[in-house]
C-alpha positions as CSV (number, residue, x, y, z in Angstrom):
1,M,29.6,87.9,-52.2
2,K,30.0,84.3,-50.9
3,S,29.9,83.7,-47.2
4,L,33.1,82.9,-45.2
5,G,31.7,79.4,-44.4
6,E,31.4,78.5,-48.1
7,S,34.9,79.8,-48.7
8,E,36.3,77.7,-46.0
9,K,34.5,74.7,-47.3
10,R,35.9,75.1,-50.8
11,S,39.3,75.7,-49.3
12,F,39.0,72.4,-47.2
13,F,37.9,70.3,-50.2
14,K,40.5,71.8,-52.4
15,S,43.3,71.0,-49.9
16,W,41.8,67.5,-49.3
17,K,42.0,66.7,-52.9
18,T,45.6,67.7,-53.1
19,L,46.5,65.4,-50.2
20,K,48.1,62.0,-50.9
21,T,46.2,58.8,-50.3
22,R,48.4,58.0,-47.4
23,S,47.8,61.3,-45.7
24,K,44.0,60.9,-46.2
25,I,44.1,57.5,-44.5
26,Y,46.2,58.9,-41.7
27,Q,43.8,61.8,-41.0
28,I,40.7,59.5,-41.2
29,L,42.4,57.2,-38.5
30,I,43.3,60.2,-36.3
31,H,39.8,61.5,-36.3
32,T,38.2,58.0,-35.8
33,F,40.4,57.3,-32.8
34,A,39.6,60.8,-31.5
35,C,35.9,60.2,-31.7
36,F,36.3,56.7,-30.0
37,G,38.3,58.2,-27.2
38,L,35.6,60.9,-26.7
39,G,33.0,58.2,-26.6
40,I,34.8,56.2,-24.0
41,I,35.4,59.3,-21.8
42,A,31.7,60.2,-22.1
43,A,30.6,56.6,-21.1
44,W,33.0,56.8,-18.1
45,G,31.6,60.1,-17.1
46,L,28.0,58.8,-17.2
47,Y,29.0,55.6,-15.3
48,K,30.7,57.8,-12.5
49,L,27.7,60.0,-12.3
50,G,25.5,56.9,-11.7
51,V,23.4,57.5,-14.8
52,T,23.7,53.9,-15.9
53,N,23.1,52.4,-12.4
54,N,20.2,50.0,-12.1
55,A,18.7,50.6,-8.6
56,G,17.1,47.1,-8.5
57,G,14.5,46.3,-6.0
58,I,13.2,43.7,-3.6
59,D,11.6,40.7,-5.3
60,K,7.9,40.3,-4.8
61,N,8.6,36.7,-3.7
62,N,11.1,37.7,-1.1
63,R,8.7,37.0,1.8
64,Y,7.8,33.7,0.4
65,L,11.4,32.7,0.0
66,A,12.3,34.0,3.5
67,D,9.5,32.0,5.1
68,Y,11.3,28.8,4.2
69,A,14.3,29.5,6.4
70,Q,12.0,30.0,9.3
71,R,10.3,26.7,8.7
72,E,13.6,24.7,8.5
73,E,14.3,22.1,11.3
74,T,16.7,19.3,11.7
75,I,15.3,16.1,10.5
76,D,16.3,13.2,12.7
77,S,16.0,9.5,12.0
78,T,12.5,9.3,13.6
79,K,11.2,11.9,11.1
80,Y,13.2,10.8,8.1
81,F,10.7,8.5,6.4
82,A,7.7,10.7,7.3
83,S,9.5,13.6,5.5
84,C,10.3,11.4,2.5
85,M,6.7,10.4,2.4
86,E,5.4,14.0,2.5
87,N,7.8,14.8,-0.4
88,Y,6.5,12.0,-2.5
89,L,3.0,13.1,-1.9
90,N,3.8,16.5,-2.9
91,L,5.5,15.3,-6.1
92,A,2.7,12.9,-6.9
93,V,0.1,15.8,-6.8
94,L,2.6,18.1,-8.7
95,S,3.0,15.6,-11.5
96,K,-0.6,16.0,-12.3
97,A,-0.1,19.7,-13.0
98,Y,3.5,20.0,-14.1
99,P,4.9,16.5,-14.8
100,L,8.2,17.9,-16.1
101,N,9.0,19.7,-12.9
102,A,7.9,16.7,-10.7
103,H,10.1,14.5,-12.8
104,L,13.2,16.7,-12.5
105,I,12.8,17.1,-8.7
106,Y,12.2,13.4,-8.3
107,E,15.4,12.5,-10.4
108,A,17.3,15.0,-8.2
109,S,16.0,13.3,-5.0
110,R,17.5,10.0,-6.1
111,Y,21.0,11.6,-5.6
112,S,20.2,13.2,-2.3
113,D,19.8,11.5,1.1
114,D,18.4,14.6,2.7
115,P,14.6,15.0,2.5
116,Q,14.9,18.6,3.5
117,C,16.8,19.5,0.3
118,V,14.0,17.9,-1.7
119,N,11.4,19.6,0.3
120,R,13.1,23.0,-0.5
121,M,13.1,22.2,-4.2
122,I,9.3,21.6,-4.0
123,Y,8.8,24.8,-2.0
124,A,10.8,26.7,-4.6
125,A,8.6,25.3,-7.4
126,N,5.4,26.1,-5.5
127,M,6.4,29.7,-5.7
128,Y,5.2,29.8,-9.3
129,L,1.9,28.0,-8.4
130,K,0.6,30.8,-6.0
131,D,-1.5,32.8,-8.4
132,D,-2.5,30.9,-11.6
133,S,-5.6,28.7,-11.9
134,I,-3.6,25.5,-12.1
135,G,-1.9,26.4,-8.9
136,K,-5.2,26.8,-7.1
137,Q,-6.3,23.4,-8.3
138,Y,-3.0,21.9,-7.3
139,R,-3.2,23.4,-3.8
140,A,-6.7,22.1,-3.4
141,V,-5.8,18.6,-4.3
142,L,-2.6,18.7,-2.2
143,D,-4.6,20.0,0.9
144,D,-7.0,17.0,0.5
145,V,-4.1,14.5,0.2
146,M,-2.2,16.0,3.2
147,V,-5.3,16.0,5.4
148,S,-6.0,12.3,4.6
149,Y,-2.2,11.5,5.3
150,Q,-2.1,13.5,8.6
151,N,-5.4,12.0,9.8
152,Y,-4.0,8.5,9.7
153,Q,-3.3,7.6,13.3
154,G,-0.9,4.7,12.8
155,Q,1.3,3.9,15.7
156,M,5.1,3.7,15.1
157,T,6.6,0.4,16.2
158,P,10.3,-0.8,16.0
159,E,9.0,-4.3,15.1
160,N,9.2,-5.7,11.6
161,L,5.9,-5.6,9.7
162,I,6.5,-9.3,8.7
163,P,5.8,-11.2,12.0
164,W,8.2,-14.1,11.6
165,M,11.1,-11.7,11.2
166,N,10.7,-10.6,14.8
167,D,11.6,-14.2,15.8
168,S,15.0,-14.8,17.3
169,G,15.5,-17.5,14.7
170,W,15.7,-14.8,12.0
171,V,18.4,-12.9,13.9
172,V,20.5,-16.1,14.1
173,L,19.9,-17.0,10.5
174,K,20.9,-13.6,9.1
175,K,24.4,-13.9,10.7
176,A,24.8,-17.4,9.2
177,I,23.7,-16.2,5.7
178,L,26.2,-13.5,5.8
179,R,29.0,-15.9,6.7
180,D,28.0,-17.8,3.6
181,A,27.6,-14.9,1.2
182,A,30.7,-15.7,-0.8
183,E,29.5,-19.3,-1.5
184,I,26.0,-18.2,-2.3
185,K,27.2,-15.6,-4.8
186,K,29.5,-18.1,-6.3
187,A,26.7,-20.7,-6.6
188,G,24.5,-18.0,-8.3
189,E,27.2,-17.3,-10.8
190,I,27.8,-21.0,-11.5
191,T,24.0,-21.9,-11.9
192,G,22.9,-18.6,-13.6
193,V,20.4,-17.9,-10.7
194,D,20.1,-14.6,-8.8
195,P,21.8,-15.3,-5.4
196,R,19.0,-13.6,-3.6
197,L,16.5,-16.3,-4.9
198,I,18.9,-19.0,-3.7
199,V,18.9,-17.3,-0.2
200,A,15.1,-17.2,-0.3
201,C,15.0,-21.0,-0.4
202,T,17.6,-21.2,2.3
203,V,15.5,-18.9,4.6
204,G,12.5,-21.0,4.1
205,E,14.2,-24.2,4.9
206,Q,16.2,-22.9,7.9
207,I,13.1,-21.1,9.4
208,R,11.2,-24.3,9.1
209,L,14.0,-26.4,10.8
210,F,14.5,-23.8,13.5
211,N,10.9,-23.8,14.5
212,S,10.4,-27.5,14.3
213,K,13.5,-28.2,16.4
214,R,13.6,-25.1,18.4
215,E,14.7,-26.4,21.7
216,D,17.4,-28.6,20.2
217,L,18.8,-25.8,18.1
218,K,18.8,-23.4,21.0
219,R,20.8,-25.9,23.1
220,Y,23.4,-27.0,20.6
221,L,23.8,-24.4,17.9
222,G,25.8,-21.2,18.1
223,P,24.5,-17.7,17.0
224,A,25.8,-18.1,13.4
225,V,25.5,-21.7,12.5
226,M,22.9,-23.2,10.0
227,N,21.5,-26.6,10.6
228,V,22.7,-29.3,8.3
229,Q,20.3,-32.2,7.8
230,S,21.6,-35.7,7.3
231,Q,18.7,-38.1,7.7
232,F,16.2,-37.9,4.8
233,S,17.1,-34.6,3.3
234,F,20.7,-33.3,3.2
235,G,22.5,-30.0,3.7
236,V,21.4,-26.6,4.8
237,N,18.7,-26.6,2.1
238,G,17.2,-30.1,2.8
239,I,17.9,-31.6,-0.6
240,K,17.0,-35.2,-0.9
241,D,19.5,-37.6,-2.5
242,F,17.3,-38.7,-5.4
243,T,16.5,-35.0,-6.2
244,A,20.2,-34.2,-6.4
245,A,20.7,-37.2,-8.6
246,K,18.0,-36.0,-10.8
247,V,19.6,-32.6,-11.0
248,E,22.8,-34.1,-12.2
249,A,21.1,-36.2,-14.8
250,N,19.1,-33.1,-16.1
251,L,22.4,-31.3,-16.7
252,K,23.6,-33.9,-19.1
253,D,20.3,-34.7,-20.9
254,S,19.8,-32.3,-23.8
255,T,16.4,-33.8,-24.5
256,S,15.1,-33.2,-20.9
257,E,12.6,-30.4,-20.3
258,Y,14.9,-29.4,-17.5
259,Y,18.1,-29.1,-19.6
260,M,19.9,-25.9,-18.7
261,G,22.2,-25.7,-21.7
262,K,25.7,-26.7,-22.7
263,R,27.5,-24.2,-20.5
264,Y,26.1,-25.9,-17.4
265,E,26.6,-29.6,-18.3
266,H,29.8,-30.1,-16.2
267,I,29.1,-27.9,-13.2
268,L,28.4,-30.9,-11.0
269,D,31.0,-33.4,-12.4
270,Y,32.7,-35.7,-10.0
271,D,36.5,-36.1,-9.7
272,T,37.9,-39.4,-11.0
273,S,38.4,-40.6,-7.4
274,E,34.7,-40.1,-6.8
275,V,33.1,-41.3,-10.0
276,H,32.9,-44.9,-8.8
277,D,31.0,-44.0,-5.6
278,K,28.8,-41.1,-6.6
279,E,26.3,-41.6,-3.8
280,T,28.9,-41.2,-1.1
281,A,30.5,-38.3,-2.9
282,R,27.1,-36.6,-3.3
283,F,26.2,-37.1,0.3
284,N,29.6,-35.7,1.5
285,R,29.0,-32.6,-0.8
286,L,25.6,-31.9,0.7
287,V,26.3,-32.4,4.4
288,D,29.7,-30.7,4.6
289,Y,29.1,-28.4,7.6
290,R,32.2,-26.4,6.9
291,N,31.4,-25.4,3.2
292,H,27.8,-25.2,2.0
293,L,28.8,-24.3,-1.6
294,Y,27.3,-27.5,-3.1
295,S,24.0,-27.1,-1.2
296,Y,23.7,-23.7,-2.9
297,I,24.7,-25.1,-6.3
298,Y,22.1,-27.8,-6.2
299,T,19.5,-25.3,-5.1
300,G,20.4,-22.9,-7.9
301,C,20.1,-25.8,-10.4
302,I,16.7,-26.9,-9.1
303,L,15.4,-23.4,-9.4
304,H,16.8,-23.0,-12.9
305,Q,15.6,-26.4,-14.1
306,T,12.1,-25.8,-12.8
307,M,11.9,-22.4,-14.3
308,L,12.9,-23.8,-17.7
309,Q,10.4,-26.7,-17.4
310,W,7.6,-24.1,-17.0
311,E,9.0,-21.8,-19.7
312,R,9.1,-24.6,-22.3
313,A,5.5,-25.5,-21.5
314,G,4.4,-22.0,-22.2
315,Y,4.1,-20.7,-18.7
316,S,6.6,-18.3,-17.3
317,I,7.4,-18.3,-13.5
318,A,10.7,-16.5,-13.9
319,D,9.4,-13.5,-12.0
320,R,7.6,-15.5,-9.3
321,P,9.9,-16.1,-6.3
322,D,6.9,-17.4,-4.3
323,V,6.1,-20.1,-6.8
324,L,9.7,-21.0,-7.4
325,C,10.4,-21.4,-3.6
326,T,7.2,-23.5,-3.4
327,L,8.3,-25.8,-6.1
328,F,11.8,-26.1,-4.6
329,N,10.2,-27.2,-1.4
330,L,7.8,-29.8,-3.0
331,G,10.3,-31.2,-5.5
332,F,10.3,-32.0,-9.2
333,V,7.5,-34.5,-8.7
334,A,5.1,-31.7,-7.8
335,S,6.3,-29.3,-10.6
336,K,3.5,-29.6,-13.1
337,P,3.3,-26.5,-15.4
338,N,-0.1,-24.9,-15.7
339,P,-1.6,-21.5,-16.4
340,E,-2.2,-20.9,-12.6
341,P,0.9,-21.4,-10.6
342,R,0.3,-21.3,-6.9
343,C,2.3,-20.3,-3.9
344,G,2.3,-22.9,-0.9
345,G,4.4,-25.8,0.3
346,S,5.2,-27.0,3.8
347,H,3.5,-25.3,6.7
348,V,5.7,-23.6,9.1
349,S,4.5,-22.4,12.5
350,V,6.3,-19.4,14.1
351,H,4.9,-18.1,17.4
352,G,1.5,-19.7,16.7
353,K,1.2,-18.1,13.2
354,V,1.3,-20.5,10.3
355,Y,3.1,-19.8,7.0
356,T,3.8,-21.7,3.9
357,F,7.4,-22.3,2.6
358,G,6.6,-20.3,-0.5
359,V,5.4,-17.3,1.5
360,L,8.5,-17.4,3.8
361,G,10.8,-17.3,0.7
362,N,8.8,-14.5,-0.9
363,D,8.7,-12.5,2.3
364,F,12.5,-12.5,2.4
365,F,13.0,-11.8,-1.2
366,Y,10.9,-8.6,-1.2
367,S,11.7,-7.5,2.4
368,G,14.7,-5.4,1.8
369,E,16.7,-7.5,4.3
370,L,20.3,-8.2,3.4
371,S,19.9,-6.1,0.2
372,K,23.4,-4.7,0.5
373,E,24.9,-8.2,0.1
374,F,22.1,-9.6,-2.1
375,P,20.6,-6.8,-4.2
376,L,17.2,-7.2,-5.6
377,H,17.3,-7.6,-9.5
378,S,14.4,-7.7,-11.9
379,K,15.9,-10.5,-13.8
380,L,16.3,-13.7,-11.8
381,F,17.9,-16.0,-14.3
382,Q,20.6,-15.7,-17.0
383,D,19.7,-16.7,-20.5
C-alpha cells in the first residue's frame, strides 16, 4: 500500500498537467512573489534585530590624526615664509621616498596660499610612513635636514637683500616706472621685447643718474619723475643721437646683422612733416618729458638688434639680461659676439658700494620687484 505522501504527489502532478499554460504561469508568478516577499520580510526583521549592524571601531591612527589639531596655530605674516620653507623641505625629502605623493602635494600647494593646509597634507601622508622601513629612512633624513635648518641662526631684517634697492632713489624710481607702465608695455609689443627687460635697462640708467646727480635730483625732481637727459645722451634711457640713427638704419637694411625683420621695418618711420629734419624730430622724440614711449621703443630695438647680432654669429645671449643690459649701456660699437659674453658696463656707486650697469639691470630683472606689472617670462624676445 502506497504512502499518503506519494499519493498526494501523484495527485498534484496529475492536476498540474491538466492545468492550462496560462494558469501554470499565474501560479508560478504567485509563488515567486510570495517567496520574494518572505525574503524581504526576513531581511527587514534581521535589520531591525541588529544582526546586520557593523559595530565599527576606533581607527588605530585616531591619536595621530587628533594630534594635528593640537598642533595647529595661526600663521601670521612673520611666520609665513618660514612655514613655506619647512613644507618644501618636507616635500624635498618625501620626493626621494614617494615622488608621486610629493608631486601631488606640491601641485596642490600651488593653488593654496595657506602653508598650514599644505603642512596638513604632508602630515596626513606621513601617517603611512610610521612603520615601514622606507618610512624610518625618510624620518631619519628629514630629522637631519630639519636640524640643519633650525640650527641656522640667520637674523630677520626688513631690508632688501640687494643693497642698492634700500636706497631712496629706488623708491622714487619705482613710482616713476609704474607711471610709465602703459608706454613700456606698448614699446615691448612694438619691438618684440619683454617689457621687463626694457625696464631693466631703464633701472640701470636711472639709478646711475640719480646717484651721479643726487643733490640736484633731490632738489628739483618730484617723487615720481624720471630724469630726461638732453646733453650727450637723450631721454630717460640715455640714448645717444648716433645710436638712435643706427637703430633706424638697421630696421630698413635687410642685409644688416642687426635686421629685425619685415614686420619691424616701419616702427620708427617719421611723418612727412618731419622727414626733412630727422635730427630735430629724433631729438624731440627722445627728450619728450611728458611721454617716454619713443625712449622705450629705441631701447627695445637696441636690445632686439643686439640679440640678433649675437644669434647670427652663433652665440645666443637671448637669456642673459645681464649681458644685454651691459651691451645696451656700452653701445653697438662694443657689441662683438664671442663665446664668452660678459656682464659689466659703467660703474655706479650707491652708498659707497660700486655696481656695474649690467648687474643693476640683472638685479632688477630677477628681484621679483614690480612683477605684477611686469611679469617674469622665460622667453625675452618674439621670433
